[in-house]
C-alpha positions as CSV (number, residue, x, y, z in Angstrom):
1,M,-11.6,20.3,23.3
2,P,-10.5,23.9,23.9
3,T,-8.2,24.6,26.8
4,T,-10.6,27.3,28.1
5,P,-14.2,28.1,27.2
6,P,-14.8,31.4,25.3
7,T,-15.6,34.4,27.5
8,S,-15.5,38.1,26.9
9,A,-13.7,39.9,24.1
10,P,-10.0,40.7,24.5
11,P,-9.3,43.8,26.5
12,A,-7.9,46.9,24.9
13,G,-4.2,46.9,24.3
14,A,-4.0,43.1,24.2
15,P,-2.0,41.7,21.2
16,A,-4.1,40.5,18.4
17,A,-4.2,36.8,17.8
18,P,-2.3,35.7,14.7
19,P,-4.4,34.5,11.7
20,P,-5.2,30.8,11.7
21,K,-2.4,28.7,10.3
22,P,-3.1,26.4,7.3
23,T,-3.8,22.8,8.2
24,W,-2.0,21.5,5.1
25,D,0.4,18.7,6.0
26,P,3.6,19.1,3.8
27,R,4.3,15.3,4.2
28,Q,1.2,14.5,2.3
29,P,1.5,15.0,-1.5
30,V,-1.2,17.1,-3.1
31,V,-3.7,15.0,-4.9
32,R,-5.0,16.4,-8.2
33,P,-8.0,15.0,-10.1
34,F,-6.2,14.8,-13.4
35,P,-2.5,14.4,-12.7
36,W,-1.6,13.7,-16.4
37,L,-2.9,17.2,-17.3
38,R,-0.6,19.0,-14.7
39,P,1.6,21.4,-16.6
40,T,4.9,20.2,-15.1
41,I,8.3,21.6,-16.2
42,R,9.0,18.2,-17.8
43,I,5.9,18.4,-20.0
44,R,6.6,21.9,-20.9
45,L,10.2,21.2,-21.8
46,T,9.0,18.2,-23.9
47,L,6.6,20.3,-25.8
48,L,9.3,22.9,-26.3
49,Y,11.8,20.4,-27.6
50,G,9.3,18.6,-29.8
51,G,7.7,21.9,-31.0
52,M,11.0,23.3,-32.0
53,F,11.9,20.1,-33.9
54,L,8.5,20.1,-35.6
55,M,8.8,23.7,-36.7
56,A,12.4,23.1,-38.0
57,G,11.2,20.0,-39.8
58,V,8.3,21.8,-41.4
59,L,10.6,24.6,-42.5
60,L,13.1,22.2,-43.9
61,L,10.4,20.2,-45.7
62,T,9.1,23.4,-47.3
63,I,12.5,24.4,-48.5
64,I,13.2,20.9,-49.9
65,Y,9.8,20.9,-51.7
66,L,10.4,24.3,-53.2
67,L,13.9,23.4,-54.4
68,A,12.6,20.1,-55.8
69,A,9.8,21.9,-57.6
70,N,12.2,24.4,-59.1
71,A,14.6,21.6,-60.1
72,L,11.8,19.6,-61.8
73,S,10.4,22.7,-63.5
74,T,13.8,23.7,-64.9
75,G,14.9,20.2,-65.8
76,S,11.6,19.1,-67.4
77,Q,11.8,21.4,-70.5
78,P,11.4,19.2,-73.6
79,L,14.7,18.6,-75.3
80,I,13.1,17.3,-78.5
81,K,10.2,18.4,-80.6
82,L,8.3,16.2,-83.0
83,V,8.0,17.3,-86.6
84,E,5.8,16.1,-89.4
85,G,6.6,12.6,-90.6
86,S,8.5,11.7,-87.4
87,K,8.1,8.2,-86.1
88,V,8.1,7.8,-82.4
89,A,7.8,4.5,-80.5
90,V,6.0,5.0,-77.1
91,T,7.1,2.7,-74.3
92,G,5.3,2.2,-71.0
93,G,1.8,3.3,-70.1
94,T,2.5,6.7,-68.7
95,C,1.4,8.6,-71.8
96,P,-1.0,6.3,-73.8
97,D,-2.5,9.1,-75.8
98,L,0.7,9.3,-78.0
99,N,-0.4,5.9,-79.5
100,T,-3.4,7.5,-81.0
101,P,-3.2,7.0,-84.8
102,G,-3.3,10.1,-87.1
103,L,-1.8,12.6,-84.6
104,T,-0.2,15.6,-86.1
105,A,3.2,16.8,-84.8
106,D,1.6,19.7,-82.9
107,Q,-0.9,17.4,-81.3
108,A,1.8,14.9,-80.3
109,N,4.0,17.8,-78.8
110,S,1.0,19.0,-76.8
111,I,0.2,15.5,-75.5
112,L,3.9,15.1,-74.6
113,S,4.1,18.4,-72.7
114,S,0.9,17.4,-70.7
115,C,2.3,14.0,-69.8
116,M,5.5,15.6,-68.6
117,A,3.6,18.2,-66.5
118,H,1.5,15.4,-65.0
119,Q,4.6,13.4,-64.1
120,R,6.2,16.4,-62.5
121,S,3.1,17.1,-60.4
122,A,2.8,13.4,-59.3
123,A,6.5,13.4,-58.3
124,L,6.1,16.5,-56.2
125,E,2.9,15.2,-54.6
126,G,4.6,11.9,-53.7
127,L,7.6,13.7,-52.3
128,W,5.4,15.9,-50.2
129,R,3.3,12.9,-48.9
130,R,6.3,10.8,-48.0
131,S,8.1,13.7,-46.4
132,L,5.0,14.4,-44.2
133,F,4.9,10.8,-43.0
134,A,8.6,10.8,-42.3
135,L,8.2,14.1,-40.4
136,L,5.4,12.8,-38.3
137,G,7.4,9.7,-37.4
138,L,10.4,11.8,-36.5
139,A,8.2,14.2,-34.5
140,V,7.0,11.2,-32.3
141,I,10.6,10.1,-31.8
142,A,11.6,13.7,-31.0
143,F,8.8,14.1,-28.4
144,A,9.8,10.8,-26.8
145,F,13.4,11.7,-26.8
146,G,12.7,15.2,-25.4
147,Y,10.6,13.7,-22.6
148,A,13.4,11.3,-21.7
149,M,16.0,14.1,-21.8
150,A,13.9,16.5,-19.8
151,G,13.4,13.8,-17.2
152,R,17.2,13.3,-17.0
153,V,17.9,17.0,-16.8
154,L,15.2,17.5,-14.1
155,S,16.0,14.5,-12.0
156,P,18.1,16.5,-9.6
157,L,15.1,18.8,-9.0
158,G,13.0,15.7,-8.2
159,K,15.6,14.6,-5.6
160,I,15.5,18.1,-4.1
161,T,11.7,18.0,-3.9
162,R,11.7,14.6,-2.3
163,T,14.3,15.7,0.3
164,A,12.3,18.9,1.0
165,R,9.2,16.9,1.6
166,R,10.9,14.6,4.1
167,V,12.4,17.6,5.8
168,A,9.0,19.2,6.0
169,G,8.0,16.0,7.9
170,T,10.4,17.1,10.8
171,D,13.2,14.9,9.5
172,L,16.0,17.6,9.4
173,S,18.7,15.0,9.1
174,R,18.1,14.5,5.4
175,R,20.5,15.9,2.9
176,I,20.4,16.1,-0.9
177,E,24.1,15.6,-1.5
178,L,23.7,16.0,-5.2
179,G,26.6,14.7,-7.3
180,G,27.5,15.5,-10.9
181,P,28.9,18.6,-12.6
182,D,29.2,21.8,-10.8
183,D,26.3,23.5,-12.5
184,E,23.4,25.6,-11.3
185,L,21.4,22.6,-9.9
186,K,24.3,21.5,-7.8
187,E,24.8,25.0,-6.5
188,L,21.1,25.1,-5.5
189,S,21.4,21.7,-3.9
190,D,24.5,22.7,-1.9
191,T,22.8,25.9,-0.8
192,F,19.8,23.9,0.4
193,D,22.0,21.5,2.3
194,E,23.7,24.4,4.0
195,M,20.3,25.8,5.0
196,L,19.3,22.4,6.4
197,D,22.5,22.3,8.5
198,R,21.7,25.6,10.1
199,L,18.1,24.7,10.7
200,E,19.0,21.4,12.2
201,R,21.5,23.0,14.6
202,A,19.0,25.7,15.6
203,F,16.2,23.1,16.2
204,T,18.6,20.8,18.1
205,A,19.8,23.6,20.3
206,Q,16.3,24.7,21.0
207,Q,15.1,21.2,21.9
208,R,18.3,20.6,24.0
209,F,17.7,23.9,25.9
210,V,14.1,23.0,26.6
211,A,15.0,19.5,27.8
212,N,17.9,20.7,29.9
213,A,15.9,23.5,31.4
214,S,13.0,21.1,32.2
215,H,15.4,18.7,33.9
216,E,17.1,21.4,35.9
217,L,13.7,22.7,37.1
218,R,12.5,19.4,38.3
219,T,14.9,19.3,41.3
220,P,14.0,22.6,42.9
221,L,10.3,22.0,42.3
222,A,10.5,18.6,43.9
223,I,12.3,20.2,46.9
224,N,9.7,22.9,47.2
225,R,6.9,20.3,47.1
226,T,8.5,18.3,49.9
227,L,9.0,21.3,52.1
228,L,5.4,22.5,51.6
229,E,4.1,19.0,52.4
230,V,6.2,18.8,55.5
231,T,4.9,22.2,56.6
232,L,1.3,21.3,55.9
233,S,1.7,18.1,57.9
234,D,2.7,20.0,61.0
235,P,-0.3,20.0,63.4
236,G,0.9,23.2,65.1
237,A,0.9,25.3,62.0
238,S,-1.5,28.3,62.1
239,P,-4.5,28.4,59.7
240,E,-2.9,31.3,57.8
241,L,0.2,29.2,57.3
242,Q,-1.9,26.2,56.3
243,Q,-3.8,28.3,53.7
244,L,-0.5,29.8,52.3
245,G,1.0,26.4,52.1
246,K,-1.9,25.0,50.1
247,T,-1.8,27.9,47.7
248,L,1.9,27.5,47.2
249,L,1.5,23.8,46.8
250,A,-1.1,24.3,44.1
251,T,1.2,26.8,42.3
252,N,4.1,24.4,42.6
253,E,2.0,21.5,41.2
254,R,1.1,23.7,38.2
255,S,4.8,24.5,37.6
256,E,5.6,20.8,37.7
257,Q,2.9,20.1,35.1
258,L,4.3,22.9,33.0
259,V,7.8,21.4,33.2
260,E,6.6,17.9,32.4
261,G,4.7,19.3,29.4
262,L,7.7,21.2,28.1
263,L,9.9,18.1,28.4
264,L,7.3,15.9,26.6
265,L,6.8,18.5,23.9
266,A,10.6,18.7,23.3
267,R,10.8,14.9,23.2
268,S,7.8,14.5,20.8
269,E,9.3,17.0,18.2
270,N,11.6,14.3,17.0
271,E,10.4,11.5,14.6
272,I,9.9,8.2,16.4
273,V,12.6,5.7,15.3
274,D,12.0,2.7,17.6
275,R,8.4,1.7,16.7
276,K,6.4,-1.2,17.9
277,P,2.8,-2.4,17.2
278,V,0.4,-0.5,19.4
279,D,-3.4,-0.9,19.4
280,L,-5.2,2.5,19.5
281,A,-8.2,0.8,21.0
282,E,-6.2,-0.3,24.0
283,V,-4.5,3.1,24.6
284,A,-7.8,4.9,24.2
285,S,-9.4,2.5,26.7
286,Q,-6.6,3.2,29.2
287,A,-7.0,6.9,28.8
288,V,-10.8,6.6,29.4
289,D,-10.2,4.6,32.5
290,Q,-7.7,7.2,33.9
291,A,-10.2,10.1,33.2
292,R,-13.3,8.3,34.5
293,G,-13.0,9.5,38.0
294,E,-12.7,13.2,36.9
295,A,-15.6,12.7,34.5
296,Q,-17.8,11.4,37.3
297,E,-17.0,14.3,39.4
298,R,-17.9,16.7,36.7
299,G,-21.0,14.8,35.6
300,V,-19.7,13.9,32.2
301,E,-20.6,10.6,30.5
302,L,-17.8,8.6,28.8
303,R,-18.9,6.5,25.9
304,G,-17.9,5.2,22.5
305,T,-17.0,2.0,20.6
306,R,-13.4,1.2,20.1
307,Q,-12.4,-1.2,17.4
308,P,-8.9,-2.7,17.1
309,A,-6.6,-0.4,15.1
310,V,-2.9,-1.4,15.3
311,V,-0.3,1.2,14.3
312,Q,3.5,1.3,14.6
313,G,4.7,3.7,17.2
314,N,5.6,4.5,20.8
315,G,2.9,3.2,23.2
316,V,3.6,5.8,25.9
317,L,3.4,8.8,23.6
318,L,0.3,7.4,21.8
319,E,-1.4,7.0,25.2
320,R,-0.5,10.6,26.0
321,I,-2.4,11.6,22.8
322,A,-5.5,9.8,23.9
323,L,-5.2,11.0,27.6
324,N,-4.8,14.6,26.7
325,L,-7.7,14.6,24.3
326,V,-10.0,12.8,26.7
327,Q,-9.0,15.0,29.6
328,N,-9.6,18.2,27.6
329,A,-13.0,16.8,26.5
330,V,-13.9,16.2,30.1
331,R,-12.7,19.4,31.6
332,Y,-14.1,21.7,29.0
333,N,-17.6,20.4,28.9
334,V,-21.1,21.3,30.1
335,P,-23.1,19.8,32.9
336,D,-24.7,16.5,31.9
337,G,-22.5,16.4,28.9
338,W,-20.8,13.5,27.2
339,V,-17.5,12.5,25.6
340,E,-17.4,9.9,22.9
341,V,-14.1,8.1,22.2
342,T,-13.9,5.8,19.1
343,T,-11.2,4.0,17.1
344,Q,-11.5,2.4,13.8
345,T,-9.4,1.2,10.8
346,L,-9.8,2.8,7.4
347,P,-8.1,1.8,4.1
348,G,-4.4,2.6,4.8
349,Q,-4.9,4.4,8.0
350,A,-6.1,4.2,11.6
351,L,-8.4,6.7,13.2
352,L,-8.9,8.0,16.7
353,V,-11.9,10.3,17.2
354,V,-12.7,12.2,20.5
355,E,-16.0,14.1,20.3
356,N,-17.6,16.0,23.1
357,T,-20.2,18.5,24.1
358,G,-19.2,21.8,25.4
359,P,-19.1,25.6,24.8
360,V,-19.4,26.9,21.2
361,V,-16.0,27.2,19.6
362,P,-15.6,29.7,16.6
363,A,-14.2,28.0,13.5
364,Y,-11.5,30.7,13.1
365,E,-10.2,29.9,16.6
366,V,-9.7,26.2,16.1
367,D,-6.2,26.2,14.7
368,N,-5.0,28.5,17.5
369,L,-5.9,25.9,20.0
370,F,-2.9,23.8,18.9
371,E,-0.4,26.6,19.7
372,P,1.5,26.3,23.0
373,F,-0.1,28.4,25.8
374,R,-2.9,29.6,23.5
375,R,-6.5,29.7,24.8
376,L,-9.7,31.1,23.5
377,R,-9.5,33.9,26.1
378,T,-6.6,36.2,26.7
379,E,-5.5,34.9,30.1
380,R,-2.5,32.6,29.9
381,T,-2.3,31.8,33.6
382,G,-4.7,31.2,36.4
383,S,-6.6,28.3,34.8
384,D,-7.1,25.2,36.9
385,K,-7.7,23.0,33.9
386,G,-4.2,22.8,32.5
387,V,-1.1,24.6,31.4
388,G,-2.0,25.1,27.8
389,L,0.3,22.5,26.3
390,G,-2.1,19.5,25.9
391,L,-3.1,20.0,22.2
392,S,0.4,21.2,21.3
393,I,1.8,17.9,22.6
394,V,-0.9,15.9,20.8
395,R,0.0,17.6,17.5
396,S,3.7,17.1,18.0
397,V,3.3,13.4,18.9
398,A,1.0,12.8,16.0
399,R,3.5,14.4,13.6
400,A,6.3,12.4,15.1
401,H,4.3,9.2,14.2
402,G,3.7,10.4,10.6
403,G,0.0,11.2,11.4
404,R,-2.0,14.4,11.6
405,I,-4.8,15.8,13.8
406,S,-7.7,18.0,12.8
407,A,-10.5,19.7,14.8
408,E,-14.0,20.6,13.8
409,P,-16.6,22.6,15.8
410,R,-19.8,20.7,16.6
411,E,-23.2,22.2,16.1
412,G,-24.4,23.3,19.5
413,G,-20.9,23.4,21.1
414,G,-17.9,21.2,21.6
415,L,-15.4,19.8,19.2
416,V,-14.6,16.7,17.1
417,M,-11.0,15.8,17.3
418,R,-9.7,13.3,14.6
419,V,-6.2,11.8,14.8
420,V,-5.1,9.9,11.7
421,F,-2.1,7.5,11.7
422,P,-0.7,5.6,8.6
423,L,-0.8,1.9,8.8
């Protein structure tokens, strides 16, 4: 529901609208189709540790094999040599050919050399095979140990990431407060905490200023309204004075709406602490009832099915979300149009949807509608349909409740507003 229907192109010299902001919610973790294939630092460090151990093991195994082969080759030279007429008793079954009757001395020496070469080769092969099995077992242990050690080393980074995610969800009171040795990670953590301190002070000062300014402006605006109403109630006032008073009263009313909107926007920037069960169907029905009179005046039909959807939050602020969306949908509509308000419960979340007919909204302008005082046309004042804070308040209240809002243009005109709250 845009705050003003699109009209002509911006005049020359007007500041260009900023590019649409991303709709990614930093509080929601990014979901990947195959999380185990994600090349995290822990996985890379594990592969590095295990790969280095494996390479060192292969190199050590090769050196041991070469040294053993050299030792067996040097130490396996025959120390004896059979001569004719020698009698040798063969024990064991490692060289059965020596038991062949009628062997000459040269034949026996040749068979003895072959048997010794075979025994040396079998010993080296057994050494190589057993060393490979031992290397594989140690490699598995090394990868597991590397994975555990990488997790322990990177655990401070995980804490920093979790804190940053909570801070991105508007909770600036979080701090890392990392303990342990005074190393690079602790220095990073302390720097991050100092940055959060400055950000919290800046945001707190900004919200305090807006709230105090809004409170201070309420009194003179109320006095002005009272004086104008007294003047208009005077039967002796001239027509010119009556017309001027009505104009000033309308301007004063618009200023009061602006102040109330700024005050509510400053309040909704903080996360809701005191939460109670609130039925979205009930607050949506109340919003529809409040906007029904205006809808009938504009010829807009209010419809929709609202199923029970209980969330934890502030009932007044949640009702403000529904009322702002319904009012925008009614005000920025077409003759004989309609507004459909529905609520439902999905797995793990509650959904409030406000859909309406209306003027065509370009897709690239949708995100700009949530900025304060932003409209689809260049004028920032003079609209009788609001002060340009409605959708900004909706987004801030939704974020304060841990939810999010999205908008999609409808085919043929209008918007579909979806507000999602966690259960």
